[in-house]
N, C-alpha and C positions, 0 to 999 in steps of 0.2 A: 504494500500500500504506500506508494511513493507519490506524494502530492505536496509541493512546496507551500502552497497557500494553507493547506490543512496543518502542516507543521508549524507555520508561522502563527496560525490561529491558536494552536495548542500552547505554543511558547508564550504568546502575548497574554492569553487568558490565565496561564499558570502564574506568570509574574503578577498579574492583577489580583489573583486570588491570594497569593502569598502576601501581597501588600494589604489586602483586606484584613487578614488575620493579624498582621503586625500592627496595623493602625489601631485595631480594637484593643490589643494588648497595651499599646502605648497610651491610648485614651483612658482605659480603666486605671492604669498606673497613675496617670496625671490627675484624674478626677479624685481618686482616693487620697493622693498626696495633698491635695488642696482642701478637700472637704472632710476627710476621715469619716465618711458616711457611707454605709452599705446601701442606703436608699438611693443616693445620687448615683452610685456605681450601677445599681440594678436598673436604673432608667436607661443606661447606655444600650443594652441589647433590646429593650422594649422599643425605644425610639428607632433603633436600627431596623427592626422588623416592621414597624409601622411605616417607615419610609419605603421599604421594599414592597410592602403590600399596596400602598398608594401608587407607587411607580408602575407596578404591574397592571393596575386598573387603567392608567392613562397611556400605557405603552401602545395599545392598538391605534391610537390617534396618530402617532409617529410612524407606525408600521405601514399605515395606509398611504402616507405621503412621501416617505423616503426609503431608499434602498437599505437593506439590513446592514450591509457593510458600513455605510455612512452613519447609521444609528450607533453601531458598536464603536466606531472610531471616535465620533464626537462626544459620546457619553463618557468614554474613558478619558478623553482630553479635558472635558469640564470637571470630571472627578479629580484629575490631577491638579487643576487650578484651585478647586475648593480645598483639597487637602493641603496645598501650600499655604492658603489663607489660614486654615485651621492650625497648621504648624507654627506660623508666625504669631497667631493670636495666643496660643497656649504658652509659647515661650516668653511672651512679653506682657500680655494683658490679663491673663487668666486669674480669676479669683472666684471665691464662693458666690459673690454677688453678681457675677457675669456668666452664670451657668447657662442661661437661656440662649446666648449666642452660640455656645458650643453645641447645644442640643439641636439648634436649627441647622448648623453645618452638618452634623451627623445625619440628620433627617434627609437633607438634600443629596448627600453623597450616596446614601443607600437608595434614595429615590431614583437616581440615575442608574443604579444597578438593576432596577426594575425594568429598564429599557435594554440594558446591555446583555443580561443573562438570556432572555428569550431570543434575542437576535443571534447570539453566539450559538445556542443550541440549534436554531433553525438553519444556520449556515452549513452545518456539518453535512447534510444530505446533498448540498449543492457542490461540495468540495471533493467528495469521494464517490466512487462508483457504488451502485446499489449492493453489489455482492460484498463490498468491504465495509458496509455500514455498521454491522455489529462489531467488527474489529476496531473501527474508528471510535465507536462509543465506549468500548472496553478500554482503549488506550486513554481517551480523554478522562473517563471516569476514574481510572486507576491513579493517574497523575493528580487530578483534583482532590481525590480522597486522601492521598498521601500528603498533599500540601495542607489540607484542612486539618487533618489529625496531627501530623508532625509539626505544623506551623505553630501551634499553641506552645508546645514544648520548646521549640526553637525561639519563639517570641519571648518566652520567659527568660531564657538564657541571654538573649540579646538585650532585653530590657535591663538586666543586671549589669551587663558590660557597657552598653551605650547610653543607658538611662532613657527616659521617655523621649527627650528631645532628639537624641541620636536615632532612636527607632522611628520617630516621625520623619526625619530626613531620609532614612533608608527607604521608608515606604514611598516617599515622593520620588526617589530615584527609580524604584520598581515600577511605579505608575507611569513615570515618564518613558521608561524603556518599553513598557507594554504598549503605550500609545504609539511609539515609534514603529514597533513591529506590526501592529494591527494595520498601519497604513499600507503595508505590503501584501495584505490579503487581496487576492484577485478572484473575483467571482462575477459571472455574467448573470445578472438578475433580469427577470422578465419585466417588461414595461407595465406600468399601472394602467388599467382600463379606465375608460371614461366613467363607468359606473362607480368605480372606487373613488374617483375624485369627487363625485357628487354625493357620496354616501354621507348621511347625517352623522353628527358626533355621537349621538346615542347609539345608533345602529352599529357604528364602528367599534365603540367601546364594548358592546355586548355580543359581537359576532362570535368571538371565541367561546363564550358561555353557551350560545345557541348551538354552535357546532358540536360541542361536547354533549349537550343534552339530547341532541337529535341523532347521534350515532351510537349504536349499541356497543361497539368496540371501545370507543373513546370514553363512553359513560362507565363501562365496567372498569377500565384501567384507572380512571380518576376516582372512582369509588374506592378502589384499592389504595390509591395514594392518600385519599382523605383519611381512611381508617388507620393507615400506617402513620400518618402525621399525628393522630390522636395518641398512638402508642409510643412514638419516638422520644417524648420528653423523659421517659424512664432512664435514658442513657445520659442525661445531662448531669453535671456535677452536683446540683442541689438535691438530686434523688440518689445518685450513686454514693456520695459521701456518707450519708446516714445508713445506707444499706450495708456498706463495707464495715462501718463501725458497729452497728447494732445487730445485723444479721450474720455477717461473716466473722465478726469479732477479731478483726486484724487492723493493723495500723493504716494510716492514710496513704502510705507509700504504695499500697495495693491499688489505689486509684490509678497510679501510673502503670502498674502491671496490667490492669484490666483494659486500660486504653490502648496499651501496646498490643495486647492480644486481639482486640477489636480491629486495630489498624492492620495487623498481620492477616487476619481473615479477609478484610476488604481488599487488601493488596493482592493476596493469592487468587481471589476471585477474578480480579482484573486480568492477571496474567493467564489464568485458566481460560477465560473468555476470549482473550486475544489469540492464544495458541490453538484453541479448539473452536474457533468461531464458526467453522463450517458445520460441525456437529451440533452446536447450540442453535445455529440458525435453522437447521433441519428439524430440531426437536424443541423449538422455542416455547411451544405451549406446555410441554412437560416440564421444562425448566422453570417456567413462570409458576405453574401450579405446585411443583415440588418445592420451590423456594418459598411460596406463600405458606405452605403447611409447615415447613421447617422453621421459619422465623416465628410463627405462632408457638410451636412446640418448645423451641429453645428459650423464648422469652418466659414461658411458663416454668420451665425447668430452672432457669436462672433465678427466678423470683422465689421459688420454694426451697432452693438449695442453701445449705449452710457451710459447705466445704469450699474454701477459697480456691483450691486447685481445680476443682470441678467448674467453678465459676469462670476461670480462665478458659477452660475447654469449651464451655457453653457459649461464651460471648465471642470467642474466636470463630467457632462454627457458625454462629448467628451472622457474623460479619460476612463470611463466605457466601451464605445463601441469600442474604439481603442484597449484596452487591450484584449477584447473578440475576436476582429478581428485578432490580432496578434497571440493569442493562437491557434485559428483555423488554421491559415496559417501554423504555425510550426508543428501542429499535422498532417495535411495532408502531408506536405513534408516528415516528418519522417515515415509515412506509405507508401509513394510512393517509397522512396529510403532508402536503409539501408547500414550499414557497411562503408567501405572505400569511396564509392561513395557519401554517405551522407555528410561526412566530407568535400569532395571536393565541394559539392553544397553549404555548409555553408561558405566555404572559399570565393567562388564567391560572395555569398550574402553579406558577410561582406565588401569586397572590393567595390562592387557596391553601397551599401548604404553609405559608408564613402565618396567615391568620389562624389556621387550625392549630398549628404548633404553639403559637403564643397563648391562645386561650387554654389549650390543653396543659401547658406548662403550669399555668396558674392553678387550674383545677387539680392537677396531680399533686402539686405542692400542698394544697388544702386537704386533700384526701390523706396524704402521708402524715400531715400534722394532726389531723383529727382521729385517724384510725391507726394504720401502720404502713410501713414500706411494702410489706407483702401484698396488702390490698391494692396498692398502686400497680404492682406488677400483674396482679390478677385482672385488673381493669384493662391494662394494656394487652394482656393475652386474649381477653374476650373480644377486644376491638380487632385484633389480628385474626382471630377465629372467624369473626363475621366477614372480614375481608376475604379469607380463604373460601368460605362457604359460598359467597357470592360469585367468586371466580369459578368455582366448580359448576355453579348453575349456568354461568355464561361462558363456559369453556369453549364452545363452538365459535364464539366471537373473538376470543383473545388469541388470535394467531395471525401470522403474516398474510397479507392479501396476495392472491396468485397473479392477478392481472393489473398490478400497479396501484397507486394511491386512489382512494375514494374521493378525495377532495383536492383539486388542483386549481391553479389560477384560471 
């Protein structure tokens, strides 16, 4: 799979994603150093998700008017400029009384990601041949997963070495280099039709939602993603820390071991999908259904388990099947829908996952506080079980189309 533009896209997005992680680490470090308040720190990821959710809602308006490559490049360029402003502000004017300005900048940086992420995902089918689509998704997913998981550990080390200001400057460099690379992505996009140009703002914003609601395959896959987002907060630190302490009875260093095991599982899945892409492509329905069942089972086993070594095995295996499941979902979506409509579907998907994850994180925290951590994992398991049962019911729909995408320009 040799495609210079795809390689450039992967490299540019990887640098941007690494910058996203480092900038959040630097921001949390700076906010806590100034305020010494967990409340102000907790607002950072909340506002981050809110910005991404709103950006995903408005992304279709730009998708209808501009090429995807242009949206991706300019959103990353403006993100770089905003981060530079944030860096200068935090280093010279930041105080507890001026938190509002910082939160506004956080919001708009993530707001722009609501445009960039759907555009990036929708460009992949245009840059690689159809037979290499699963392999391309595997490669992109593996690299991004490694960056997301490993970036937090690396960000903590860099924050200790460079301090928050140095980490902000490093992020600016990563963003700038990402913008430079994305300028070299070459893709021939179809011209917008007259109908698209005259489409109302409301129709444009909700076209992706209508598309998902009206197609059985897309509806089934996004139903799965929705229930997966309800369950996914069990793997965040606010749930895992008390689980490790109260349920497993080990020190907080096991949080690092568990994250490392999860990262290993995710990474191995990406390698497996890349090397056995033809086999997975041929059996994608079985991979999706098998992955759906295994993530349900392993979440349940992890939640009732009290042995820390078994916990490492369960979460590593969970990561393996979760990644294979997600690669299968994205491959089917990219084969069902193409071009402008695909970007709109991804914009809806981004907003849906962010909103669901944010609400579920709050509710899971309340459940864990009122009842127990085991109850939280039971709720997550039930959610994943519902997802699997629905996939079984709709199994005839969740497969690759034989004769090309259902929805094209």
